[in-house]
N, C-alpha and C positions, 0 to 999 in steps of 0.2 A: 504494500500500500504506500509506503514512504516514497518509493521510486515513482509510482504513478502520480502521487500528489506533487512531487518535485517537478515533474514534467509539466503539470497543469497550473501550478501556482508559483509565480515568480517571487513571492515572499519567502519561499523556502530556499535558503542559501547554501545549505550543506546537508548531506544525507549520510548516515551510517546505516548500511544495509546488512542485516544479519540473516543469513540462510533463508532468503525469501525467493519466491518464483519470479522469473524475469521474462521467460520465453514460452508462451503457450503453444508454439509450433514445434517444440522440442519433442524428441521421441518419448521422454518420460511422461509428458503431459498427454501425448497421444495414447499411451498405454492406460493412463487413468481414465481418459475419455472412453476408450474401448471397453474397459471394465464397467463403467457406468452405463454405457449403451446396452451392455449385456445384462443389466439389472443387478450388478454386483459392485456398486461404488465403494471405494475405500472409505473407511471410517474416520474421516477427517472433516472438520467443519467447513473448510474451504471447498472441498470436493462436494460435499452435500449442497452447498450454495450453487456451485457451478452446475451440478446435476439438475437442481430444481429450477434454475433460471435460464439455462441454455441447452444442456444435453437432452433432458427429458422432453422439454417443449419441442425441440427439433425432431426427436424420434417420434413423438406423437403427432407431428404435423401442425403444431400450434404456431411455430415460427418457421419461416423459410430459411434455406441454407444461407443466402446472403446476410440475413440478419444474425444468424448464429456465428458466421465468420466474423462479422463486425464486432460481436461481443468478445470473441477470442482475441482479435486484433487489439481492442482497447485495453485488454489485460496484459499485453506483452510490452513491457517497458523497453526491451531491446529494439523495438521498431521505432521508438521515439528517443533513442539515447542521445541524439545530438542536442536535445532540449533539456537534458539533465544538468542540474547544478553540480558542483564537485561532490563526488561520491567516494566513500570508503566502504568496500565490500568485504564481508567475512563469511566463510562457508567451510564446513567440515567435509572431508571425503567420505565419512561413514554416516552421513546424515540419512536416517531411515524415513524421514518425513518429507523433505524436499531434496531431490537429487542434486548433487554437486554440479551436474550438467547445466543446471540453471545459472549458477555463477559463471561457469566456463563460457556459456553463451554470451553473457554480458561482457566478460573479459575480451572475448574475440571481437565483439562489436566495438567496444571502446578502443581496443588496439587499432582496429580499422579506421576509426575516426581520429586517431592520433592523440587520444586523451592519455595524459601521463600525470604523475603527481605535480602539483597538488590537486589537479582536476579529476584524477581518478587513481585510486589505489585499491588493489585486491590482495587479500590474504586467504590462502587455501590451507587448511589445517589437516595434516595427515592424521587419520583416525578420529577426527572431531565429529561430533554428532550435532543434533538439533538443540543445542544448549550452549550458552556462553561459557558455562563451566567446563565444557570440553574443548574450548578454543583458547589454548594458552597464549596470553599476551593480548587478548582482544581488548580488555579494559584500558590498559595503558596506551595502546595504539589509538583507540577511539578518543581517549582524553587528549592525546597530542593533536589529533585532527581538529578537535574543537578548540583547543588552545591556540593553534595556528590561525584558525579563523578569527578568534577574538583579537589576536595580535594584528591581523591584517586590517581590522576595523580601528586600530589605534587604541585598543583597550587592554 
């Protein structure tokens, strides 16, 4: 949500993104959508919302394919990455909730855009899961990112 808000709201000047989805066209999301379409959605709040608002309505013929695609597009921050403020991204390789492929997709996109520190930093934690406690150094890195922003404001 922070990435999408940062794209849409110019008042957001920096984002620290922790293990969130970025690319709804990624193979990991395609698998989640396939499971939901087969009536076996994963037991995750975000998946339940996507299923009830996009997948099930599309499967039942309540919304057409172009509308379903637009809903997927608007959830994919990688498609609007050029509009992101500075971002510090953190993700663990063993995250069982959100695949690290989501972070990797944003990293590839930001690299292609030429975004480097301080405009974009990414930290991938070997063995880290879906918890800040499993990402060693995340708090000091995030604090430094915020400190640098305050310093740039003259504060």
